[in-house]
Phi, psi and omega in degrees: 000131182281145177272162177265158172290150183296140176285164171290318183225144176234124173263121177255133159299162178259279184291128179089348179247306180259326185221148179260106179244018188283338173298310181295321178300311182293318173300310181300317182303308180298328184289320179296312179299325179291318180295330181268002179082018179259157178282161180290160179237162189276163176303318183297322176297318179291318176306317186287348180263343182285147186129131177089000178103162188301321182295319172299313177303312184288328177294327173299319188273321187237000181092161187295318185297332179261351191290316176304320178295316180299318179295317175300317177291325177298304183295328180296327192253342192295322185302337182283341182241355195305330190262001176294119173072006182294137178226148175267131179292145179311130174086355184287310178301318189289328182284322179294316178295316181301316184292317181291330178291337177260017172088011181270145170271131190239134177211162179253128181234117191220149176274001175285157184301136182306306177304313179298327181294311176304311187288327176296316180292327176295313180301321180279357177073031183251348184300323172295344179262018178234151174263357180180149178231126188229099178249182185263174186067026166247312175253163182278014180235174178206159178298134021259013185299125188297339180299323183288319174299313179296320175302311181300307181302323179294320181290333182275340184074038183232150178273141177304317188295346179243024177237164178225164178245138171240117182204175185248009182224162178300335172305320182289322177298313181300321183301315184296315180294309184293330180275002179071025179284162187294325184198164175230120178246131188250145175236139179265053178255351178255243186267352183240128178285168184297320181292343170274334180280321186308309186301343180276356172083034176301154178294320175221160187216126191219153182290336184196173180293318181302320181295320178296316181293325176280322185280325183277308196241003185060030176261118174270121182271000000 
């Protein structure tokens, strides 16, 4: 497989792409459901509901009428359990360092709460390997809305046409398309299997970050 020239900017999704935070997400979700009088749901159900932001997830789990309350409870409580079971995916630290060492601007673009995203990456010692962290509840958009992508790129001083998105869900592929990015690269490390991602037409699709780095940019981590 021939490799591509390095982009000017790479935007990375967070949950399911760089880190596995699903243990805490599952725990917090069930705590919220208990407070609201709902029964617990399985880890697999929660993982299958994640994507597009907390409101979309909670709408799936508790219905539209209860979703806003569930989101407020979730955001109020998540920070207290956020670090439980968190793991960094193989190659995540290395790909950030490798790209930045080659002059690429690297940032995180996530539908996770902005403050929680900053705290989580700081705890993991990954903040210093990014040029920016952009989460929700600071600006009025979330992925895949192009406003969110363009806001992040404006803060970085970079152009959409020279940027790409790396993520584990159809929302990340849509983010690249709607935001006018040069390409979308998908990894099947999170909540979606490769066969679920392929129909959404990513430019490339890989089992993990080390494979992506090697096959797309010729970087061996």
